[in-house]
N, C-alpha and C positions, 0 to 999 in steps of 0.2 A: 442417171444423174449422180455426180460425185457428192458424197455427203461432206458436211463441214462440221468440224469438232473443235471444242474448246478443251484444253487439257488442264486438269486441276491437280496440282502437286502440293501435298501438305505433309509437314513433319513438325512435330513439337520438339522443343529443346531437349526434354528428358528422354523422348523416344530416340532421338539421334544419338544421345549419349549411351542409353541402355542397350538399344538393339541395332544400332548402326544404320538406321534409315538415312537415306541420302536424297536430297532433292534432285541432284544430277542423275542418280541411278534411275529414279522414277521417270524423269524426263526422257532419258534414253529409251526406256522400255515402251513408253507411250508413243514416242516418235516412231520407233520401229514398228509398232502395231499399226499405226496409221499408214505408214509407207507400204506395208505388206497388203493391207486391206483397201488401199486406194482412197483413203480419207484425207481431206485437206484440213490442215491445222490453221485455225483462224487466229487464236491467241493462246498463250500459256499463262496460267495463274499460279503464282508461288505463295504459299501460306505457311507461316511459322506460328501456329496457334493450336490449342487443344481442340479435339473433336468431341468434347463432352456436350457442347451446344453448338448451334449455328451462328452464335454471336461472334463472328470472326470478321476482322476488318476487310480482307480481300473478298471474302464470299459476299459480304453485304454490298460491296461496290458492284460485284458481278450481278447480283440480283437486281439492283437498281438499273443497271445497263440493259439487261435482257427484258425487263418490263417496259422500258422506253422503246426498245427496238423489237417488239414482239413480232415474230414471223420473218424478220430480216437479218437474223444473226445465225447462230450455229444450230445444227440439228442434234448434236450430241454434246454431252459434257462427260469426258472420260477421265478415269482415275485407275490406279493399279489394282487396288482391292477395296472392298466395301468399308473396311475400317479407316481408309483414307478419307472416305466421304463422311462417315459419322460413327460414333461409338454410343449412340443412344437410339434405340430402336423406335421409340415413339416419335422423336424429332425427325428421324430419317424417313419414316412413312409419310409424314406431313410434308417434308421437303420434296419427296418424289412426286407427290400429288401436285405441288405447286409448279414444279418444273414441267410436268406433263401438260398442265393447263397452258403453259407458255410455249408449248411445242418443242420442248427439249427433252431428250431421253437420257437419263443418267445411266452409266454402264461402267462396270469394273472389268478391265480387259483380262485380268487373271482369274476372275470369278464370273464369267459371262452368264447372264440370265435373260431369257426372253420373258419379260414381265407380262406379255399378253397371254401366256400360258398359265392358268390358275395354279397348277401344281408347283410351278417354280417359286411361288410366293413362300412356300415352306422352306426352300433353300435360302431365300432372301432373309427370312426370319432368323435362320441359323447364322448366316453371315453377319447380320446386324447384332444379334444377341450375344454372340461369342465375345466380341470386344467389350461390350457393356459389362458382361459378367467378369471379364478380366479386370476392367476398371474398378468394379465394386470389390473384387477380391483384393486387389492391390491397396485400395483405400482402407479396407478392413484390416489388412495386415499392418499397414502403417499405423493405424489407430491403436491396434493391440500392442504393437511394438513400442509406441510412445507411452502407453499406459504401463506396460511392463517396466520400461525404463524409469518412469516416475516412482513406481513401487520400490525400485532398487535405490531410489534416492538421487537420481540424476535430474538435473534441471534441464528442461527442454525449451528451446526458443531463444529469443533475444534476451540477453542478460538484463536484469533490473538495474535501475540507477544505483551506482555504487559498486557494481560488478562489471567485469569484462568477460566476453566469450573467449575461451582459450582452447588450443588443441595441443595435446601431448605428442611426443615423438611417435607413439604407436598409433596415432590417428584418433584416439578417443577425445571427446570434447568435455569441457568442464567450465565452470565459472570461477573467477578469482577476483579479489578486491581491486577496484580501481583506486590508485594511490591518491587521487585528487577528490573523487566523489565520495568514497567510503567514509572518510572522517566527517564530511558534511552530513551525510545521512545519519551517522551515529549521533552527531550533535543534535540533529532534529529530533530523534527518538528520545534522547536524554532530556532535552529541553521541554518537550511535551509532557514527559513523565513528572517533571518538577511541578507542573500544574499552575505555573505563574501566568503564562501568556496563552491566549487562544491559538489553536493550531494555525489558522490562517495568518495571524500576526507573526508566528514563528516562520511561516513560509516567506513572508515579506522581509523578515529579518535575514533569512538565508539569502534572499536576492541581494540585499544590501551587502552581505558578506562576499558577494561575487558568485554565489551558487544559484544560477537562474533555473527555476523550475516552475512550470505552469501549475495552476490550481488543480486541474484535473489529474495530472501526473502525480502531484504531491499527495492527494488523498488516496489515489490508487496504491502508491508505493507504501505509505505508512500502514496500510492494512494487509500488506503482503507478508505472510509468515516465512517467506524464504530468508528474510533478514535474521530470523532467530534459528536458522538451520533446518527449517521444515519444508517439505515438498507436499503440495496439496494434490491428492489423487481424487478427482471428482467422482460423484456417484455415477454408476453405470449398471443398468439392468437391476439385478438383485443386490449389487454391492453398494454399500453406503459410502459416503465421502469419508476419506481418512487422511490424516497427516502422517507422513513417514519422515524419519531422520534423513536429511540430505547428505550427500557426499561432499558438499562444499563447506567451507568454513563459515560459521555464523558471524554476523557483524555485531549482534547484540544478544543478550540472554533471553530465554523464554519468559522469565519473570518480567523483564523490562518491556517486552513486546505486549504481554497481556495487560500490564499496567497502562500502557498507552491505549490499548483497545478499550479498557474500562473507562478511561477519560473521554475517548471519542464517543462512546456509547452512553455517556452520562451516568455510569454506574459508580464513579468515584467523584466525590466532591472536590473541586479544585478552584483556585482563584480565577483562572481562565480570563485574563484581561481581554476585552474586546479589541478587535483589529481596527481601532480608531486612528485617525490621523493625529499624531501627538505633536503638541507645540512645546517648545523649550520652556515657555512660561507656565505650562500646565502639566508638570511631570506626574501629578497625582490623578490625572483624568482617568476615570473608571475604577480608581482605587477606593473612592470614598462613598459612604452611604450617609444619607441625611438622618440625623437622630430624631427628627420630627415625623417625616413621612415614610421612613425606612426604604426610600428609593435611592438608586444610584445617582450621585451628583455628576453633572456634566460640567463643562468649562467653556468659556467664551471670552472674547476680548472686546473692549470698548475703546473707541478712539477719543483721546483727550482734546480739550479745546486748544491746547498749545502744541498739538501734534503728539505722536507716540501713542502707544496702546497700553491699557490697563486691563489686567486679566482677573477673572473672577471664577470661582466655583459656585455653582448654584443648582437648585432643583429644577427639573424640567417644568415648563409652564403648565403642562397638562395635569400635574399633580396638585398645583395650587397652594403649596405650603409657603412659598415665598422666601425660602432660605437662600442667602446670598453672602458669600465670604470673599474678601480680597485674597487673591492667590498668593501675593507676597507674604501675607500674614500666615496663611495656612502652610505654605512651603517652609517658612522659617520654623514654625511650630513642629513640623515633622522632623526637620533636621535636628532640632533640639531634643526631640523624643528619641532619636537614634543614639544620642550620647549615653542613654541609659544602658545600652548594650555593649559599650566599649569597656573592655576589661581594665581594672585598675593596674597601674604600673607596678611591676615586681611581683605580681600575684599569679603568674602563669602556673607555677607548680600547684598552688592551692586549687585553682580552677580545674586543672588536670586531675588532681586527686579526687575532687568531688564528683566530677563527671564520670570518671572511671568507676568510682564507688557505686554510683547509680546504674552505670552500664552493667556492672557485674551482678547487681541485684536483678536487673532485667534479664540478664543471661540465665540466672537461676530459674526465672519464671518461664523460660522457653521450654523447659521440660514439660510443664503443665500445658503449655500451648501446643506442643507437638502431640501430646496425648489426646488433647481435645480434637485436633485436626484428624488424627488417626481414627477416633471414634466417629467423626462425621463421615469419613470415607467408608467406614464399615457400615454405617446406617444406609448410605446411598447404595452400596452393593447389595444389601438386604432388600432394599426397595426395588432395585432392578431385578433381583431374583424372584421376588413376589410377582412383579409384573410379567415376568417370563412364564411363571406358573399359570397365571390367569390367561395368558395367550394360548398356552397349550390346552387349557381346559375349555377354550372357546368363550370365555367370559370377557375377553378384551380384544378389540379390533386390532388388526395388524398395523394400521396407520397410527392408531393411538399409542400402541406399544413403541413404534419407531420414534414418535415424538418424545415419549418418556425416556427411552433409551438414550437418545441424543442429548437430552437435557441433563440426565444423570452423568453421562460420560464427560460432558463439558464441565460440570461442577467438580467431578472427581479429579479431572486434569488440573483445574485451578488449585484445588486443595493440595494435590501432590506437588505442584510448583511452590506453593506456600510452605509446605513441609520441607521441601528441599532448601528453600531460602532460610528457614529457621535452623536447619542443620549447618548451613554455611555460617550463619551468625554465631552459632555455638562454637564452631571451630576457629572463628576469626578473632584472635586475641592480640596478635602482634600489631596489626595495622591500625587498631583503634587508637593507640598512643599517638601515632603520627597524625591521624585524623583530628584528634582533639587539639593537638598543638597547632595544626594548620588553621583550624577554626578560630582558635584564640588569637593567632598571629594576624589573620585577616581582619577579625573584628577589632583588633587594636588599631587598624588603619581605617576603620569604618568612616570616620568623619572626613578624612581626606578623599577616600574613594567616592563617597557620595557627593561631597562638595565640588570636586573637580570633574566628576563624571558627566557624560552627556545625558540626554533625557532617557535613552534606552538603558544606560547603566544604572541611573537612579531607579528606574522602574524595576529592573532586574533585582537590585538590592532589596527594595521594599517587598517585592514579591517573594523573595527567598526568606525573609524574616516573618512577614505577616501572611499567614495561610488563608485568611479570609479578608474581605473588604473591611476597612476601618470605618467605624461610626464616629462622625465628627459633630459636635454640638456647638462649635464656635470657639471653644477653648481647649477641650480635651479630646483624646482619641481613645477608642475602646475597640478591642477585637477579641474573639473567643479563642482563636488558635494562632500560634506562632511557632517559629522554628525552635526545636527543643534546646539546641545548644545556646541560642541567643537568650531564651527564657531562663535557663540555668544561670547564665552570667548575670542577667538582670537581677535574679534572686540573690545571688552571692553579693553583688554590689550593694543591694539594699541592706544586707546584714552587716557588711564590712564598713561602709562609709561612716557610720557613727563612731567606729573604733579608730582612734588615731594610729595605734600601732599595727592594727590589722592582723595580729598574730593568733587571736583566738579562733578556733574552728567551730563553725555552726552548721555543719553539713546535715546534721540530723533534723534541723528545722526546715530544710528545703523540701520542695515538692519531689516526690519519687516518680514523677511522670516518666512514662516509658519512652526511651529514645528511639527515634526512627532509624532506618538503615542509613540515611544521610545525616550524619551528626553535625555537619557543617552547613552553613547557608547554601541554598541551591545555586547561587551565583558562583560560589567559590570552588 
């Protein structure tokens, strides 16, 4: 009686490219085998899928068919070699058992085996294990190659937002700035570092700017060190996770990246306005604290009898202090408060002289600051060396040492970044003049910028001047921290306003507060 066979032809895309496997070639060999051996071909199955598992579209359809037509279909399922059938020995044995129960014998025409002979199962094991070993070796080589590439500073995979994947003429791959996305991502990092708005508020602001980014992608990207020029090499076996210098151009500095991470992790105190829905009539929402209950004031609108809405800032009902202020009164008072920071006409040179005098005093203090940082680094290195000695003496567990080592190295890295920043500050003398003049020029237009700006502009201006929430008691505002440049101008104004000629210099009576790296308001 003539046997009936189904032909199974499989080739994955990478195999066809790497080894030249061809569906047509397999078909020709199988058809020739059947013709020589008097086997009738019932159907031919073509599969373009990996053999790592049997979760393959055409094979699944075939299994469903032969289960429905048990005993009425083919006697054999033929393929050229056992690696066309499977590259996983465990799955292959299970599938052979399934086919046998359904009355179908699987057979490789170029590696024929009589499975009724027990000894032949040894050869079957070899035929099935060889491709599985090849797969595992290939996967390990790829993994090691990618790890080696990361250690060399090459970015692997799809470029992060703000970069594009590129290929050089020699075929090597790299990432480069995307001219549209890169400036937006840089703006996001810089705005988070200012500490005015909550990160999710900044994401929504970016969407308004036309840079659409989902919440999940946003938080994943702003924690990615690739933006400061680093490549993460994850821990593997005995190797700890490490950051290496990337071959790509960094979008931001390491100092800025770590500053953003500190804000995200809550290690740096910042204004961080909540991502509330802001109304044009309530630009101070989430900026104010109640002087009675010390809780954040919220805002709402009440509809008047004659139509229209009246806005109020008030304490939340759950706190029960009952504070309630008309928004128009509060908004006007804030606008008048800002006038205290507007430089007096014709006094630009005096402001510049005083600010630079204080800046130079601070610059002299950076020597002590650098010495202190260097001492802290030395102490951490000694601490790490002592922990290593305890480990060698068996007095400290390896896991505890690993935790201590990672903690010390992270602290040392941040201190080194701070030390680097201090050195930059010491060497940066030319640009300070321009920064001061720019701050003075913009603050001179503060009344116009605030009065004519939209609600987001108003909030950005307030957040750049006031570093903490303002406490309001119905008449006055108080805050502990504010922008150093604005504070100095306010102090100079307080001294000069009583003097009609404004010629006498009172710089020695002013606060010697240390200037931050950003001498101008964060908005500017």
